Structures are given as structure tokens and as C-alpha cells.
N, CA and C atoms as an extended XYZ file, in Angstrom:
522
Properties=species:S:1:pos:R:3:atomname:S:1:resname:S:1:resid:I:1 pbc="F F F"
N         0.819       -1.199        0.000 N   MET     1
C         0.000        0.000        0.000 CA  MET     1
C         0.861        1.260        0.000 C   MET     1
N         1.908        1.297        0.842 N   LYS     2
C         2.783        2.462        0.871 CA  LYS     2
C         3.487        2.655       -0.457 C   LYS     2
N         3.876        1.575       -1.088 N   LYS     3
C         4.545        1.664       -2.374 CA  LYS     3
C         3.635        2.301       -3.421 C   LYS     3
N         2.382        1.940       -3.419 N   LEU     4
C         1.420        2.487       -4.363 CA  LEU     4
C         1.218        3.989       -4.136 C   LEU     4
N         1.143        4.413       -2.873 N   LEU     5
C         1.003        5.833       -2.572 CA  LEU     5
C         2.217        6.617       -3.030 C   LEU     5
N         3.411        6.114       -2.790 N   LEU     6
C         4.637        6.782       -3.180 CA  LEU     6
C         4.704        6.934       -4.697 C   LEU     6
N         4.369        5.905       -5.423 N   ILE     7
C         4.383        5.970       -6.886 CA  ILE     7
C         3.345        6.971       -7.375 C   ILE     7
N         2.187        7.015       -6.735 N   GLY     8
C         1.143        7.966       -7.122 CA  GLY     8
C         1.526        9.404       -6.811 C   GLY     8
N         2.370        9.618       -5.827 N   THR     9
C         2.768       10.953       -5.427 CA  THR     9
C         3.877       11.515       -6.318 C   THR     9
N         4.775       10.692       -6.768 N   VAL    10
C         5.918       11.157       -7.545 CA  VAL    10
C         5.498       11.876       -8.825 C   VAL    10
N         4.608       11.327       -9.635 N   PRO    11
C         4.242       12.069      -10.846 CA  PRO    11
C         3.640       13.444      -10.542 C   PRO    11
N         2.824       13.567       -9.491 N   PHE    12
C         2.256       14.865       -9.143 CA  PHE    12
C         3.361       15.847       -8.765 C   PHE    12
N         4.326       15.379       -7.973 N   PHE    13
C         5.437       16.237       -7.574 CA  PHE    13
C         6.230       16.702       -8.796 C   PHE    13
N         6.505       15.787       -9.705 N   LEU    14
C         7.249       16.145      -10.905 CA  LEU    14
C         6.483       17.149      -11.756 C   LEU    14
N         5.174       16.956      -11.868 N   LEU    15
C         4.364       17.884      -12.661 CA  LEU    15
C         4.359       19.286      -12.060 C   LEU    15
N         4.183       19.386      -10.760 N   THR    16
C         4.150       20.712      -10.141 CA  THR    16
C         5.526       21.354      -10.166 C   THR    16
N         6.569       20.589      -10.110 N   GLY    17
C         7.921       21.129      -10.164 CA  GLY    17
C         8.270       21.687      -11.526 C   GLY    17
N         7.642       21.182      -12.569 N   CYS    18
C         7.941       21.615      -13.930 CA  CYS    18
C         7.031       22.738      -14.402 C   CYS    18
N         6.002       23.042      -13.653 N   MET    19
C         5.069       24.078      -14.093 CA  MET    19
C         5.734       25.449      -14.013 C   MET    19
N         5.411       26.310      -14.963 N   GLU    20
C         5.969       27.649      -14.978 CA  GLU    20
C         5.339       28.486      -13.866 C   GLU    20
N         6.168       29.247      -13.189 N   LYS    21
C         5.697       30.105      -12.109 CA  LYS    21
C         4.887       31.261      -12.691 C   LYS    21
N         3.723       31.535      -12.112 N   GLU    22
C         2.907       32.659      -12.565 CA  GLU    22
C         3.566       33.968      -12.156 C   GLU    22
N         3.467       34.940      -13.028 N   ILE    23
C         4.036       36.265      -12.792 CA  ILE    23
C         2.982       37.118      -12.099 C   ILE    23
N         3.358       37.806      -11.031 N   SER    24
C         2.407       38.702      -10.373 CA  SER    24
C         2.941       40.126      -10.284 C   SER    24
N         4.227       40.291      -10.566 N   ASN    25
C         4.856       41.614      -10.578 CA  ASN    25
C         5.804       41.684      -11.762 C   ASN    25
N         5.945       42.866      -12.303 N   LYS    26
C         6.800       43.047      -13.468 CA  LYS    26
C         7.314       44.473      -13.459 C   LYS    26
N         8.571       44.660      -13.836 N   GLU    27
C         9.109       46.006      -14.007 CA  GLU    27
C         9.408       46.202      -15.483 C   GLU    27
N         8.834       47.240      -16.054 N   VAL    28
C         8.996       47.539      -17.474 CA  VAL    28
C         9.936       48.737      -17.617 C   VAL    28
N        10.998       48.558      -18.384 N   LYS    29
C        11.924       49.654      -18.667 CA  LYS    29
C        11.415       50.385      -19.901 C   LYS    29
N        11.311       51.713      -19.784 N   VAL    30
C        10.747       52.526      -20.850 CA  VAL    30
C        11.860       53.357      -21.491 C   VAL    30
N        11.838       53.405      -22.847 N   TYR    31
C        12.862       54.104      -23.619 CA  TYR    31
C        12.222       55.116      -24.558 C   TYR    31
N        12.928       56.210      -24.810 N   ASN    32
C        12.437       57.215      -25.755 CA  ASN    32
C        12.878       56.860      -27.177 C   ASN    32
N        12.539       57.712      -28.140 N   ALA    33
C        12.833       57.459      -29.556 CA  ALA    33
C        14.335       57.433      -29.862 C   ALA    33
N        15.163       58.032      -28.985 N   ASP    34
C        16.622       58.002      -29.152 CA  ASP    34
C        17.244       56.766      -28.514 C   ASP    34
N        16.422       55.943      -27.853 N   GLY    35
C        16.933       54.745      -27.188 CA  GLY    35
C        17.413       54.974      -25.775 C   GLY    35
N        17.165       56.179      -25.245 N   ASP    36
C        17.567       56.504      -23.871 CA  ASP    36
C        16.515       56.006      -22.889 C   ASP    36
N        16.964       55.486      -21.766 N   SER    37
C        16.047       55.066      -20.714 CA  SER    37
C        15.400       56.296      -20.089 C   SER    37
N        14.079       56.241      -19.931 N   ILE    38
C        13.380       57.358      -19.274 CA  ILE    38
C        12.691       56.901      -17.984 C   ILE    38
N        13.003       55.689      -17.537 N   GLY    39
C        12.469       55.228      -16.269 CA  GLY    39
C        11.788       53.880      -16.360 C   GLY    39
N        10.957       53.626      -15.359 N   THR    40
C        10.297       52.324      -15.261 CA  THR    40
C         8.818       52.478      -14.930 C   THR    40
N         8.098       51.423      -15.252 N   VAL    41
C         6.706       51.287      -14.841 CA  VAL    41
C         6.595       49.912      -14.197 C   VAL    41
N         6.175       49.884      -12.942 N   LYS    42
C         6.015       48.614      -12.240 CA  LYS    42
C         4.574       48.152      -12.369 C   LYS    42
N         4.396       46.885      -12.698 N   LEU    43
C         3.083       46.279      -12.837 CA  LEU    43
C         2.872       45.318      -11.682 C   LEU    43
N         1.705       45.409      -11.056 N   LYS    44
C         1.400       44.524       -9.943 CA  LYS    44
C        -0.001       43.962      -10.131 C   LYS    44
N        -0.084       42.640      -10.179 N   GLU    45
C        -1.358       41.948      -10.345 CA  GLU    45
C        -2.256       42.235       -9.140 C   GLU    45
N        -3.489       42.641       -9.415 N   GLN    46
C        -4.506       42.872       -8.394 CA  GLN    46
C        -5.709       41.982       -8.723 C   GLN    46
N        -6.679       41.909       -7.852 N   ALA    47
C        -7.863       41.073       -8.074 CA  ALA    47
C        -8.670       41.514       -9.290 C   ALA    47
N        -8.662       42.814       -9.582 N   ASP    48
C        -9.502       43.315      -10.677 CA  ASP    48
C        -8.707       43.898      -11.844 C   ASP    48
N        -7.429       43.556      -11.965 N   GLY    49
C        -6.610       44.046      -13.066 CA  GLY    49
C        -5.168       44.212      -12.636 C   GLY    49
N        -4.493       45.148      -13.281 N   ILE    50
C        -3.083       45.396      -12.971 CA  ILE    50
C        -2.909       46.861      -12.571 C   ILE    50
N        -2.175       47.067      -11.489 N   GLU    51
C        -1.811       48.412      -11.064 CA  GLU    51
C        -0.483       48.771      -11.732 C   GLU    51
N        -0.460       49.912      -12.404 N   PHE    52
C         0.744       50.430      -13.051 CA  PHE    52
C         1.277       51.574      -12.200 C   PHE    52
N         2.546       51.496      -11.784 N   THR    53
C         3.178       52.551      -11.001 CA  THR    53
C         4.324       53.137      -11.815 C   THR    53
N         4.187       54.406      -12.176 N   TYR    54
C         5.129       55.086      -13.057 CA  TYR    54
C         6.207       55.812      -12.266 C   TYR    54
N         7.438       55.768      -12.788 N   ASN    55
C         8.547       56.577      -12.301 CA  ASN    55
C         9.367       56.964      -13.539 C   ASN    55
N         8.948       58.065      -14.177 N   LEU    56
C         9.513       58.454      -15.467 CA  LEU    56
C        10.153       59.838      -15.393 C   LEU    56
N        11.163       60.065      -16.232 N   SER    57
C        11.780       61.391      -16.356 CA  SER    57
C        12.293       61.545      -17.782 C   SER    57
N        12.341       62.785      -18.241 N   GLY    58
C        12.839       63.054      -19.581 CA  GLY    58
C        11.760       63.105      -20.644 C   GLY    58
N        10.506       63.165      -20.248 N   LEU    59
C         9.401       63.327      -21.196 CA  LEU    59
C         9.056       64.810      -21.320 C   LEU    59
N         8.522       65.229      -22.470 N   PRO    60
C         8.092       66.624      -22.584 CA  PRO    60
C         6.970       66.924      -21.588 C   PRO    60
N         6.996       68.105      -20.956 N   PRO    61
C         5.919       68.465      -20.029 CA  PRO    61
C         4.564       68.476      -20.740 C   PRO    61
N         3.522       68.179      -19.982 N   GLY    62
C         2.168       68.216      -20.521 CA  GLY    62
C         1.507       66.848      -20.504 C   GLY    62
N         0.343       66.797      -21.141 N   GLU    63
C        -0.486       65.584      -21.142 CA  GLU    63
C        -0.059       64.635      -22.262 C   GLU    63
N        -0.012       63.340      -21.916 N   HIS    64
C         0.394       62.296      -22.863 CA  HIS    64
C        -0.548       61.105      -22.752 C   HIS    64
N        -0.839       60.501      -23.895 N   GLY    65
C        -1.609       59.268      -23.903 CA  GLY    65
C        -0.724       58.082      -23.558 C   GLY    65
N        -1.334       57.068      -22.956 N   VAL    66
C        -0.635       55.825      -22.638 CA  VAL    66
C        -1.540       54.681      -23.083 C   VAL    66
N        -0.958       53.717      -23.775 N   HIS    67
C        -1.731       52.575      -24.261 CA  HIS    67
C        -0.896       51.308      -24.160 C   HIS    67
N        -1.584       50.192      -23.970 N   ILE    68
C        -0.943       48.883      -24.053 CA  ILE    68
C        -1.132       48.413      -25.489 C   ILE    68
N        -0.039       48.042      -26.130 N   HIS    69
C        -0.080       47.593      -27.519 CA  HIS    69
C         0.097       46.086      -27.599 C   HIS    69
N        -0.342       45.518      -28.718 N   GLU    70
C        -0.476       44.073      -28.878 CA  GLU    70
C         0.829       43.303      -29.009 C   GLU    70
N         1.917       43.943      -29.368 N   MET    71
C         3.174       43.227      -29.545 CA  MET    71
C         4.263       43.812      -28.660 C   MET    71
N         5.093       42.952      -28.129 N   GLY    72
C         6.180       43.374      -27.256 CA  GLY    72
C         7.458       43.659      -28.016 C   GLY    72
N         7.362       44.570      -28.963 N   ILE    73
C         8.522       44.949      -29.766 CA  ILE    73
C         8.551       46.474      -29.815 C   ILE    73
N         9.644       47.063      -29.363 N   CYS    74
C         9.756       48.525      -29.299 CA  CYS    74
C        10.940       49.001      -30.130 C   CYS    74
N        10.770       49.035      -31.427 N   LYS    75
C        11.845       49.504      -32.307 CA  LYS    75
C        11.713       51.012      -32.506 C   LYS    75
N        12.743       51.723      -32.032 N   ALA    76
C        12.791       53.177      -32.190 CA  ALA    76
C        13.091       53.493      -33.655 C   ALA    76
N        12.760       54.666      -34.164 N   PRO    77
C        12.295       55.809      -33.388 CA  PRO    77
C        10.770       55.934      -33.300 C   PRO    77
N        10.003       55.181      -34.119 N   ASN    78
C         8.554       55.425      -34.141 CA  ASN    78
C         7.717       54.380      -33.406 C   ASN    78
N         8.309       53.302      -32.980 N   PHE    79
C         7.650       52.248      -32.197 CA  PHE    79
C         6.426       51.637      -32.894 C   PHE    79
N         6.374       51.717      -34.214 N   LYS    80
C         5.282       51.078      -34.969 CA  LYS    80
C         5.324       49.566      -34.798 C   LYS    80
N         6.482       49.036      -34.441 N   SER    81
C         6.658       47.594      -34.218 CA  SER    81
C         5.773       47.070      -33.094 C   SER    81
N         5.273       47.953      -32.239 N   ALA    82
C         4.407       47.550      -31.126 CA  ALA    82
C         3.007       47.172      -31.597 C   ALA    82
N         2.693       47.464      -32.863 N   GLY    83
C         1.377       47.123      -33.403 CA  GLY    83
C         0.293       48.060      -32.912 C   GLY    83
N        -0.922       47.565      -32.932 N   ASN    84
C        -2.098       48.343      -32.518 CA  ASN    84
C        -2.351       48.194      -31.028 C   ASN    84
N        -3.338       48.921      -30.537 N   HIS    85
C        -3.744       48.775      -29.139 CA  HIS    85
C        -4.203       47.340      -28.888 C   HIS    85
N        -3.948       46.854      -27.702 N   LEU    86
C        -4.425       45.537      -27.305 CA  LEU    86
C        -5.949       45.572      -27.317 C   LEU    86
N        -6.569       44.724      -28.144 N   ASP    87
C        -8.021       44.772      -28.327 CA  ASP    87
C        -8.568       43.404      -28.763 C   ASP    87
N        -8.454       42.386      -27.913 N   PRO    88
C        -8.914       41.054      -28.313 CA  PRO    88
C       -10.424       40.958      -28.536 C   PRO    88
N       -11.194       41.882      -27.971 N   ASP    89
C       -12.655       41.834      -28.108 CA  ASP    89
C       -13.188       42.716      -29.229 C   ASP    89
N       -12.292       43.347      -30.002 N   LYS    90
C       -12.670       44.171      -31.165 CA  LYS    90
C       -13.655       45.282      -30.797 C   LYS    90
N       -13.309       46.040      -29.757 N   LYS    91
C       -14.140       47.163      -29.330 CA  LYS    91
C       -13.660       48.442      -30.006 C   LYS    91
N       -14.334       49.520      -29.760 N   LYS    92
C       -13.949       50.826      -30.277 CA  LYS    92
C       -12.959       51.482      -29.321 C   LYS    92
N       -12.187       52.441      -29.859 N   HIS    93
C       -11.178       53.112      -29.049 CA  HIS    93
C       -11.793       54.110      -28.068 C   HIS    93
N       -11.218       54.140      -26.882 N   GLY    94
C       -11.452       55.240      -25.963 CA  GLY    94
C       -12.184       54.897      -24.689 C   GLY    94
N       -11.653       55.424      -23.600 N   LEU    95
C       -12.287       55.236      -22.292 CA  LEU    95
C       -13.647       55.915      -22.215 C   LEU    95
N       -13.896       56.898      -23.091 N   LEU    96
C       -15.184       57.598      -23.094 CA  LEU    96
C       -16.157       57.031      -24.143 C   LEU    96
N       -15.711       56.109      -24.938 N   ASN    97
C       -16.522       55.565      -26.028 CA  ASN    97
C       -17.514       54.537      -25.486 C   ASN    97
N       -18.825       54.695      -25.751 N   PRO    98
C       -19.809       53.728      -25.260 CA  PRO    98
C       -19.641       52.331      -25.872 C   PRO    98
N       -18.925       52.235      -26.993 N   LYS    99
C       -18.664       50.931      -27.614 CA  LYS    99
C       -17.233       50.475      -27.350 C   LYS    99
N       -16.614       51.073      -26.385 N   GLY   100
C       -15.222       50.750      -26.054 CA  GLY   100
C       -15.129       50.361      -24.602 C   GLY   100
N       -13.969       50.412      -24.080 N   PRO   101
C       -12.708       50.768      -24.696 CA  PRO   101
C       -11.945       49.534      -25.169 C   PRO   101
N       -10.827       49.796      -25.887 N   HIS   102
C        -9.872       48.725      -26.141 CA  HIS   102
C        -9.344       48.276      -24.782 C   HIS   102
N        -8.932       47.047      -24.690 N   LEU   103
C        -8.333       46.557      -23.448 CA  LEU   103
C        -7.078       47.357      -23.103 C   LEU   103
N        -6.384       47.854      -24.129 N   GLY   104
C        -5.146       48.598      -23.926 CA  GLY   104
C        -5.306       50.090      -23.726 C   GLY   104
N        -6.537       50.608      -23.703 N   ASP   105
C        -6.737       52.043      -23.472 CA  ASP   105
C        -6.522       52.354      -21.995 C   ASP   105
N        -5.711       53.377      -21.736 N   MET   106
C        -5.385       53.759      -20.367 CA  MET   106
C        -5.618       55.254      -20.177 C   MET   106
N        -5.565       55.693      -18.915 N   LYS   107
C        -5.703       57.116      -18.600 CA  LYS   107
C        -4.457       57.873      -19.053 C   LYS   107
N        -4.647       59.136      -19.416 N   ASN   108
C        -3.523       60.001      -19.757 CA  ASN   108
C        -2.674       60.267      -18.521 C   ASN   108
N        -1.420       60.625      -18.769 N   ILE   109
C        -0.538       61.080      -17.695 CA  ILE   109
C        -0.210       62.545      -17.959 C   ILE   109
N         0.107       63.288      -16.906 N   VAL   110
C         0.502       64.685      -17.047 CA  VAL   110
C         1.909       64.832      -16.473 C   VAL   110
N         2.855       65.090      -17.376 N   VAL   111
C         4.261       65.228      -17.012 CA  VAL   111
C         4.506       66.645      -16.492 C   VAL   111
N         5.222       66.724      -15.386 N   GLU   112
C         5.527       68.006      -14.733 CA  GLU   112
C         6.499       68.835      -15.582 C   GLU   112
N         6.623       70.115      -15.245 N   ASP   113
C         7.552       71.004      -15.952 CA  ASP   113
C         8.999       70.525      -15.864 C   ASP   113
N         9.331       69.797      -14.793 N   ASP   114
C        10.694       69.259      -14.655 CA  ASP   114
C        10.877       67.957      -15.437 C   ASP   114
N         9.917       67.611      -16.287 N   GLN   115
C         9.941       66.450      -17.187 CA  GLN   115
C         9.815       65.106      -16.463 C   GLN   115
N         9.217       65.126      -15.269 N   THR   116
C         9.030       63.877      -14.529 CA  THR   116
C         7.546       63.545      -14.391 C   THR   116
N         7.294       62.263      -14.221 N   TYR   117
C         5.942       61.822      -13.886 CA  TYR   117
C         6.054       60.629      -12.949 C   TYR   117
N         5.400       60.740      -11.803 N   THR   118
C         5.233       59.609      -10.899 CA  THR   118
C         3.744       59.520      -10.596 C   THR   118
N         3.231       58.322      -10.591 N   GLY   119
C         1.816       58.125      -10.322 CA  GLY   119
C         1.417       56.687      -10.573 C   GLY   119
N         0.144       56.414      -10.331 N   THR   120
C        -0.365       55.057      -10.534 CA  THR   120
C        -1.640       55.096      -11.370 C   THR   120
N        -1.921       53.967      -11.987 N   ASP   121
C        -3.145       53.776      -12.756 CA  ASP   121
C        -3.556       52.318      -12.595 C   ASP   121
N        -4.829       52.095      -12.467 N   MET   122
C        -5.365       50.736      -12.389 CA  MET   122
C        -6.000       50.412      -13.734 C   MET   122
N        -5.546       49.341      -14.351 N   VAL   123
C        -6.088       48.929      -15.645 CA  VAL   123
C        -6.890       47.647      -15.419 C   VAL   123
N        -8.225       47.755      -15.489 N   PRO   124
C        -9.063       46.594      -15.206 CA  PRO   124
C        -9.024       45.567      -16.331 C   PRO   124
N        -9.333       44.359      -15.993 N   GLN   125
C        -9.538       43.247      -16.921 CA  GLN   125
C        -8.288       42.714      -17.586 C   GLN   125
N        -7.107       43.300      -17.372 N   VAL   126
C        -5.882       42.717      -17.903 CA  VAL   126
C        -5.195       41.930      -16.805 C   VAL   126
N        -4.299       41.044      -17.201 N   THR   127
C        -3.625       40.183      -16.232 CA  THR   127
C        -2.211       39.863      -16.695 C   THR   127
N        -1.382       39.416      -15.774 N   LEU   128
C        -0.064       38.877      -16.094 CA  LEU   128
C        -0.121       37.354      -16.125 C   LEU   128
N        -1.267       36.802      -15.781 N   LYS   129
C        -1.463       35.354      -15.801 CA  LYS   129
C        -1.866       34.911      -17.200 C   LYS   129
N        -1.925       33.620      -17.409 N   GLU   130
C        -2.325       33.084      -18.704 CA  GLU   130
C        -3.782       33.429      -18.992 C   GLU   130
N        -4.130       33.546      -20.271 N   GLY   131
C        -5.504       33.801      -20.659 CA  GLY   131
C        -5.613       34.840      -21.753 C   GLY   131
N        -6.810       35.047      -22.224 N   LYS   132
C        -7.101       35.948      -23.343 CA  LYS   132
C        -6.667       37.385      -23.071 C   LYS   132
N        -6.755       37.831      -21.833 N   THR   133
C        -6.435       39.223      -21.500 CA  THR   133
C        -5.022       39.388      -20.911 C   THR   133
N        -4.187       38.375      -21.085 N   SER   134
C        -2.826       38.412      -20.557 CA  SER   134
C        -1.941       39.367      -21.345 C   SER   134
N        -1.117       40.109      -20.639 N   LEU   135
C        -0.155       41.000      -21.280 CA  LEU   135
C         1.113       40.266      -21.680 C   LEU   135
N         1.270       39.021      -21.211 N   VAL   136
C         2.480       38.247      -21.497 CA  VAL   136
C         2.181       36.934      -22.217 C   VAL   136
N         0.980       36.782      -22.784 N   LYS   137
C         0.608       35.498      -23.377 CA  LYS   137
C         1.375       35.191      -24.660 C   LYS   137
N         1.649       36.202      -25.460 N   ARG   138
C         2.430       35.989      -26.676 CA  ARG   138
C         3.894       35.799      -26.303 C   ARG   138
N         4.642       35.150      -27.180 N   MET   139
C         6.067       34.923      -26.928 CA  MET   139
C         6.803       36.239      -26.661 C   MET   139
N         6.462       37.288      -27.432 N   ASP   140
C         7.143       38.567      -27.246 CA  ASP   140
C         6.394       39.500      -26.293 C   ASP   140
N         5.258       39.067      -25.756 N   GLY   141
C         4.507       39.869      -24.797 CA  GLY   141
C         3.680       40.957      -25.446 C   GLY   141
N         3.650       42.108      -24.802 N   SER   142
C         2.933       43.286      -25.280 CA  SER   142
C         3.838       44.484      -24.967 C   SER   142
N         3.343       45.683      -25.166 N   SER   143
C         4.180       46.845      -24.870 CA  SER   143
C         3.347       47.990      -24.315 C   SER   143
N         4.020       48.867      -23.620 N   LEU   144
C         3.434       50.092      -23.082 CA  LEU   144
C         3.977       51.234      -23.932 C   LEU   144
N         3.071       52.001      -24.555 N   VAL   145
C         3.488       53.076      -25.448 CA  VAL   145
C         2.946       54.407      -24.925 C   VAL   145
N         3.812       55.416      -24.934 N   ILE   146
C         3.442       56.778      -24.538 CA  ILE   146
C         3.454       57.642      -25.800 C   ILE   146
N         2.415       58.468      -25.953 N   THR   147
C         2.296       59.312      -27.140 CA  THR   147
C         2.573       60.778      -26.819 C   THR   147
N         2.786       61.566      -27.871 N   GLU   148
C         3.204       62.962      -27.687 CA  GLU   148
C         2.120       63.866      -27.131 C   GLU   148
N         0.853       63.490      -27.268 N   GLN   149
C        -0.270       64.302      -26.779 CA  GLN   149
C        -1.224       63.414      -25.986 C   GLN   149
N        -2.115       64.065      -25.266 N   GLY   150
C        -3.135       63.322      -24.534 CA  GLY   150
C        -4.129       62.647      -25.468 C   GLY   150
N        -4.712       61.571      -25.019 N   ASP   151
C        -5.737       60.822      -25.750 CA  ASP   151
C        -7.083       61.491      -25.476 C   ASP   151
N        -7.869       61.761      -26.537 N   ASP   152
C        -9.169       62.417      -26.351 CA  ASP   152
C       -10.271       61.457      -25.889 C   ASP   152
N        -9.959       60.178      -25.797 N   GLY   153
C       -10.903       59.199      -25.250 CA  GLY   153
C       -11.959       58.700      -26.211 C   GLY   153
N       -11.914       59.106      -27.490 N   MET   154
C       -12.959       58.711      -28.441 CA  MET   154
C       -12.467       58.423      -29.864 C   MET   154
N       -11.597       59.266      -30.386 N   THR   155
C       -11.225       59.213      -31.799 CA  THR   155
C       -10.500       57.917      -32.153 C   THR   155
N       -10.956       57.270      -33.246 N   GLU   156
C       -10.293       56.068      -33.750 CA  GLU   156
C        -9.035       56.469      -34.500 C   GLU   156
N        -7.971       55.690      -34.513 N   PRO   157
C        -7.813       54.481      -33.728 CA  PRO   157
C        -7.077       54.698      -32.407 C   PRO   157
N        -6.542       55.937      -32.190 N   SER   158
C        -5.699       56.116      -30.998 CA  SER   158
C        -5.946       57.409      -30.238 C   SER   158
N        -7.139       57.957      -30.339 N   GLY   159
C        -7.480       59.110      -29.525 CA  GLY   159
C        -6.862       60.420      -29.949 C   GLY   159
N        -6.408       60.499      -31.214 N   ASN   160
C        -5.821       61.734      -31.718 CA  ASN   160
C        -4.662       62.179      -30.823 C   ASN   160
N        -3.852       61.204      -30.406 N   SER   161
C        -2.809       61.474      -29.416 CA  SER   161
C        -1.411       61.673      -30.007 C   SER   161
N        -1.309       61.691      -31.317 N   GLY   162
C        -0.025       62.001      -31.937 CA  GLY   162
C         0.941       60.842      -32.019 C   GLY   162
N         2.210       61.200      -32.282 N   LYS   163
C         3.262       60.198      -32.477 CA  LYS   163
C         3.560       59.437      -31.185 C   LYS   163
N         4.086       58.243      -31.378 N   ARG   164
C         4.573       57.430      -30.264 CA  ARG   164
C         5.963       57.929      -29.901 C   ARG   164
N         6.153       58.304      -28.629 N   ILE   165
C         7.436       58.902      -28.234 CA  ILE   165
C         8.234       58.064      -27.241 C   ILE   165
N         7.600       57.031      -26.668 N   ALA   166
C         8.319       56.172      -25.719 CA  ALA   166
C         7.649       54.810      -25.699 C   ALA   166
N         8.451       53.781      -25.332 N   CYS   167
C         7.918       52.416      -25.376 CA  CYS   167
C         8.688       51.534      -24.398 C   CYS   167
N         7.980       50.558      -23.832 N   GLY   168
C         8.583       49.563      -22.968 CA  GLY   168
C         7.929       48.213      -23.179 C   GLY   168
N         8.732       47.160      -23.215 N   VAL   169
C         8.242       45.801      -23.469 CA  VAL   169
C         7.756       45.154      -22.176 C   VAL   169
N         6.569       44.540      -22.249 N   ILE   170
C         5.995       43.780      -21.142 CA  ILE   170
C         6.026       42.314      -21.571 C   ILE   170
N         6.929       41.527      -20.997 N   SER   171
C         7.006       40.117      -21.397 CA  SER   171
C         7.496       39.261      -20.238 C   SER   171
N         7.385       37.958      -20.424 N   LYS   172
C         7.858       37.011      -19.408 CA  LYS   172
C         9.367       37.075      -19.273 C   LYS   172
N        10.057       37.276      -20.402 N   LYS   173
C        11.515       37.177      -20.402 CA  LYS   173
C        12.241       38.458      -20.007 C   LYS   173
N        11.575       39.593      -19.997 N   HIS   174
C        12.239       40.865      -19.648 CA  HIS   174
C        11.986       41.219      -18.213 C   HIS   174
């Protein structure tokens, strides 16, 4: 009887030992169009989404749009490699849009005159765990993109927020 229990236990132990550890925290390094580091954004899994904590410097003062994009590739200078906003449910753009928002639509940030921004944002319905709304489900992950102007919350496809000026990769491997 003991032998049977031991044999039954070993495969379970091996399976749990080989399972990939779920990610609950992530630090994203953000770079400008010149390839210079402008700080970090820390992601922390919460019950209702992910909390983003910004610590950025070197951005132009004023309001800027922030979006999660579908691909974790940040090729400067224009960051078009990041693809479109994360939108697995094919909704309309904008936090103010009654047919939206994209999963990757986020609140604007306001950079101080000294070119710094620190603050937090809660992004509901996204996760660092496996699943349709995961920011790390693809091999290359997803990305966080900052635009030159604030997002108006409605205009397709990106809120009339201008050029992409900074980007950071959100992935399992970074």
C-alpha cells in the first residue's frame, strides 16, 4: 500500500515542479525614440486588473496618452513595431466611447515642468497570468506606449494622441 502511494505521489510532484511560475509583478523599462532610458513602470497583479506605477523622467511636459499595444517589440524611433492597441474583443477606441474601450486604453498622464511623472493607474480586466487578457501570453509579450499628446478618449484608432514617443516591453523574459 505504501509503495502504491509513493508511486502515485511522484508524478504529481514532478508535474508541479515543472510548471511555470505565474508572474504577479513586473518592471517595465521605458525608452524614448533616441533609445535613452526614461524610467520604469512597475506592474502589480490585483484582483480586478493590474496596477501600473510610473517613475519616469525626460518626457516633454504636458499631457500624454498611454496605451498597451499588442506586440512586445519597441523599435525606435517610431515604435510602430508595437502594433495596434491591445483589443482582443474588437471594441472601439477610448475610455469615453460607449462601444469601447480597447483593453489597452489607459488614462492620460501629465508630465511636470521638470519632465518627470510619478503616479499610478489601475487597468481593469488585464492580467499577467495566462488567458485571453494576458499581457504576457504571446512569446514577445505586449508593450506600453506613450504618445506625444493626450488621448481624447474617443477618436479612432488612438485618440488623436499624436506620435509614439516612448515604449517599454511587457514580457515574461524581460
